[in-house]
N, C-alpha and C positions, 0 to 999 in steps of 0.2 A: 505495502499499499505505500503511503507517503504523498509526493505529490504536492498540489497547492493545498493551502489550508481548506477552502473549499473543497477541495477534490478527498482529502484524508476524512472530514467532517461528514460529508454526503457517501461516502465509501462507508465507516463504521455505522451509518443509521441504517444502510441499507442492505449490509451483510455482502459487497462486494468490491471488486477492485475498481473503480469508476474515474475517468479520467473525462475531461472538457469535449463536452457535446453527447455525451451519454444521457441517456434517460434513465432515473432511477424512482422506484419506489421506495421513500423513507421513513423512518419511524421518526416521530416529533416529540418533543422531550416537553414544550411548554406553549400557549398559545394566549391568547390576549384580544380584548377589544374594549373599546372605550364608548361613552355612553354616543357620539356620535354616529359610529358602523353597528353599534351592537343589535337594533332593532330588527337589522335584516339576518343578523346570525344568529339573534334569537327564534325566528318566524322558521329559518331551514331547520334550527335542531326541533324544534318542536313538531314542523314535521316529519319529519324522522321518527320520533319518539325515542327521542334524546331521554338518558338516564344519568349517564355522569360522564365525564372524559375520560377517554383511552388515552391520552397524552400521557410520557413517562412521572411527569409531574403537575399533572391538572392543568387547569386553567385559570386566568382572571379577569375581572372586569373590571372597567376604571372609570368613575366618573369626574372629567377633567375640561374637556372643551364648553360646555356650558354650565360652569360651575363657581359662587352659586347660580341656581336655575334662575333662568330671564323671562319664562312664559308658563302659563297654563299649560300650553301644549306639549313644552319640552319637560314640564313637572309629568306630565302624565309619562311619556317617555320612562323618567328617570324611576317612576313608582313601578313601569313593567321591570325593569333591570332589576328591583332592588327584590323584586318579587319571586322571579326566575333564579335568580343567583340562591336566595333563602330555599325556595325549593330545590334546588340542585347541589346544596352546600358546595358553590363555588366563591372563594371569595372576593369579596368587591371593596374598593377603596371607592368610599363616598366622596362628596362635598369636604375640600378643606382639604384633604389627605396629598395631593398635589396632580403633578403631570404621570401620566403612564409611564414613560420614557428615564423618569427616575425613580418611580417607584418599583417599579418590576426588580433594576436592579439593585436595589436596597433590601427588599426583600428575600433576594437570593435565588430567583425565578429563573433566573438564567445565569450560565455557570458554564465556563474553559469548558470548549467541545462540544457544547448542546448545539440543538439545531433547535431554533424559535421561529413559531410566526403571528404577525398581527394584525389586527385589521386597522392599520396606521399605517402609514408610506414612511415613518422615521424609526420604524422597528429596527433598521440597521443601527441604530445605535449601540445598542449590545454586543455590538461586534468590538468595541474597546475591550471587553473581559475575554476575548477569543474566541469570541461563540461565533457562528454562523446565522444570523437573524434577519428576518426580512418580511415587509408589509406586503399584505395581499390582502383581496375584496373578500369580505364579509362571509361568503360562502364557501371559499376555500378553507377561511379559517374554522368555520362550521366544520366542513369534512374531517377536516384535521382535528377536530375535538370529539367528531362522531366515532372515526374509526381508527386515531392516533397517527394515524400515515398521510402521507400526500406524495405525488409524483413532485419529480424537477430533474429541469434538463443543468444538467453538472455546468458549470458558468467557465467561460475561461478568466484568468487571472491577469489585472496589472498589478504591476509592480511600484510602487510610488517611495522610492528614496531619499528620503530628507536628510541633508549635511549643515553640518554648524550647527547653531545657539542660537534661538530665538531671541532679537534685544529686548530692552525693559520698555515697559509699558506697549510692545507688539505681544500677542497673544495666537492661541489655537484657531482662534475666528479667522486672524488676519491669515493664516497659513490655508486655512482649508478656501478659503474666499479664494485666494491666489492660484490654488489648485484646479479649482471649478472654473474662473477665469481662464486656464489655459485651455482643460479639457472638454471645455462647454457643458451646458446644461444635459445635452444627451452623446458627449463623447464616450463615455463607459455605461451607457445600456447594458442591462444583463451582462454586467460583468462583477464577477469580484474584485474588490480594492486592498491590495494590501499595503502597508506603509510599514518602512522601516528606516535605518538611518539613526545618527545621531541625534537629529534633532526630532523625534519622535520619541526616543529612548530616555531625553531630559523632560518631556513634557508629563506634567501630573496627571492625572486620571481622571481630573474635571477636565480637562484638554482634550485628552484621547476622546473622551464620550462626545466633547464638540464636533471633533473631525471625523468620528465615525456617523455621526448626526446624521448629518450631511451632505455623507457619500450619495444618496439617493440624489441628489440636486444636480449629481452630473449623469444622472441614471442607473447606479451600480446597485446589483442585488444585493451583494452581502458586501462588508468590510471589516473584516475581522484583523486584528492587532495579535501581535507576537506574546504568550504569556510570558511577563519577567519580576521581577521582587516588585516590583510597585505592584503589579495587578493583585501579588498576592500579599501582600501588605493592604493593599485597599479590604480584599474579601477577609481576610482574617481579622481586620479590625472590626469590622461587624459580624464577627463569627459564623463565617460564611464557610461553606466547603468550597476548596477549590478544583472541583471538577474533575475534567481529562482534557487537560491540557493539551494544544496541537499546533505540532510545526508545519513550516514547509520543509520538504525532502530537499537533499542536495540534485534529486532527479526533478524538482520542481520545472514546469516549463511554462514560462510568463511572456503572455499573446505581446504585452509591450512591457518596455521600462520607461520610467520618466524622473528626472533628477530635477531635485530642487534644492537651493541655500538657504538655508533660513536665515542663515546671518545677514545676507542684506534685505531683507522683510521690513518693509514699511507698513504702518498700518493701512489695510486696507476697506473700500466699499463697495458695496454691490449699487449700484445706481438701479433706478426703475426702469421697465418693468421686469426685470428680469435680473434671474439670482447669477446670471455669467457674464453679465454687464459693469465686470469691476474694474475698479481704476485705484490708485492711490489718494490716498483723502485729501493730499494735498491740493489735486485738481478740481477738487469739492468748493475749496476756501473759497465764504462767503455765501455759499447756500444756506437760506433762511429755516431752522428748525420751532415747530410751532408743538410738536411733541415729541420723549422719550421714553423708550419702553426699555425694560429691563427684565430680560425674562426666558422661560419659553423652554422646552426640553432641550434647546441650543444653550444657553446660556443663563439659566435660572438658578445654577447649584452656587455653594458656597461659595467659593474662589472667584466666580465673578461677581457676585456681590461685593466682596474685600478688595474684589480691585477697584471697584465703584467708587465706593466708601473714602479708599482711601484718597481719590480725586477731588471727592466732595466736602469733606471733612473739612468742618470751621469756613465752608463756604457754601454759597445759596446759586439755587437752580436760576436761572433768567427769568423775571417778573413773569412774560409772555410764554415763557413755555413748561409744559405739563410734563411732569416728568412720572411716571407710572412701575411700580415695581411688582413683581411676581412673581414669588419664591416658588423654585421647582417643587421643593415637599414644605411636608409641615416638617420636617426633622432638620433639612436646612432655615426654615425660618427660627425657630428654636435657636438653632446654635449660633447663626446672623443672631439673635437676641441677647444668647450669652455671652459674645463676644463682640457685642458696643455695634455689630455691623447697623444694626437698623436703626439705632438712634443716630447713627450720624448721618442716616442715608435721610429720616426723617426731619432732623434738623436742619439739614440742605434745603427741604423743602420739597421731600420726595413723596408720594404716595402711595401706599401700600394695598394691593387686593390679593385675594383669597391665592395660597399656592394652588395650581393650575396654569393652565393654559392663557386664562387673560384674557389682553387684547388682540394675543396673536390670529386668533380666526375668524374676530370680528364678529361673532355672535352676542355680544352682551358688554362688558364693561371698556370703554377708550374706545370707543367708536371715534374716528376722526372726521372734521366738517369738509364741507369743498373746500379744494382748492390747497389744503395744509398738506405740510410738508411732515414725517415722522422718520426719527432714524429708531433704530430697533434693532435687538440682537436674534432675533427671531432667523429663522433658514429660509423665508418664502416673502416673496414682494412682488406680488404678480398684482394687476390691476382688481381690485374690490377684495384684498387678501384680510384686510380689516377691517371690512363692513360697510367700506362707503368707495363708491368706483367713478367719483367725480373728479376728476384730474386730481386723487391723492398721491404724492410721492411716496414709497414707501423705501428708505436707505438702510441696506442692513451695515452693520458693523460691529466691532466686539465692545464688552463692556466697557474698556476704558475710554474708545473714540464715542458711545453715547454719553457717559457720563461728562466728558470733556465738553459736547456739545449742547448738552444741557444749561451748561454753566454760561457759554458765549451767545446761545440763541443761535446759531452759524454751526456747520457742519466742521468741525476742529480736531484737527493732529493731537493727541492725548500728551504730542512728546514737549509740546509748546504750553502744556498749562502748567 
């Protein structure tokens, strides 16, 4: 066996020696859905006479996209989810627990070597833990829950080698934006993307989650990182097991290899209305900002909040800018409170919303007005993403760039603050 990480994981889960291009029937370790995608999944499962998930480690449902509930119609959906999960003894992460892609790793539902599917496109986030995880449609996730298996075409693999150290006030978000800008939004469609090199080795786990989270923005199927001491320590600190770590073998064949030098990386910004419309922050100097958003499954983790708080401490957000913060989970919020991060952000003029997706999906809190510009740590910026398609400009950037821009009221290089 061996090969690439994707080949190794799909081989282990299908009982054969699988290579890129093969079609396999693979056992799934875990599956999940969120409130925006659970209705169809529940309908499919009920029509099949579902009793309990057949996946090795079960399943979970997360209420995070419309949290707290914004309408009566959504409240009915939430009630149906609560009844379904209670009837079938399925773990439910309810309102205020956080974003699915933070909660699943925190709770140990995705471990090294696992094969995980979720009814949310950013399920690839768990690749940071040396897993092969991917987002699928609700019906496919229902099939995985009902049978414990799914068919996969084994993806080819791209190798992304990142050398050098990421400079101060530049982050993993800037790195992945640069990569997507080069690869383009569909340049890695249905590929497994493996990041390696000194620049990746030095990233903390929060940074790795950020990179893996946005792999789907270049079309990737999986984004499995290698297993190392940082992975092991992150799992151990939470009392979680180490799963079955997987590495690429010496015989691994990569369809393409790309090299990046992190040492010359500068803050990056994705301009409206495409994630691959990436430029250096300096080219957008003077662009007005009406709202700044810190959070999401990309950058709502503790180190993200800490980096913004360091910039904003003892300073005030510009009067005409609304800065909204949505921690990725209740645990992140509590640790941020204990560390003085919440206090620093509140004193700067930021506003907190419940742990969850917040303004990212545009279903309730934080919808911008017509013609406004938003700078956000989210992963998508297409027209209407935040709930208003009337000439709203969404600019994607790092937590440091978002904080610096909130201070000045225009897109700002955080190294200059």
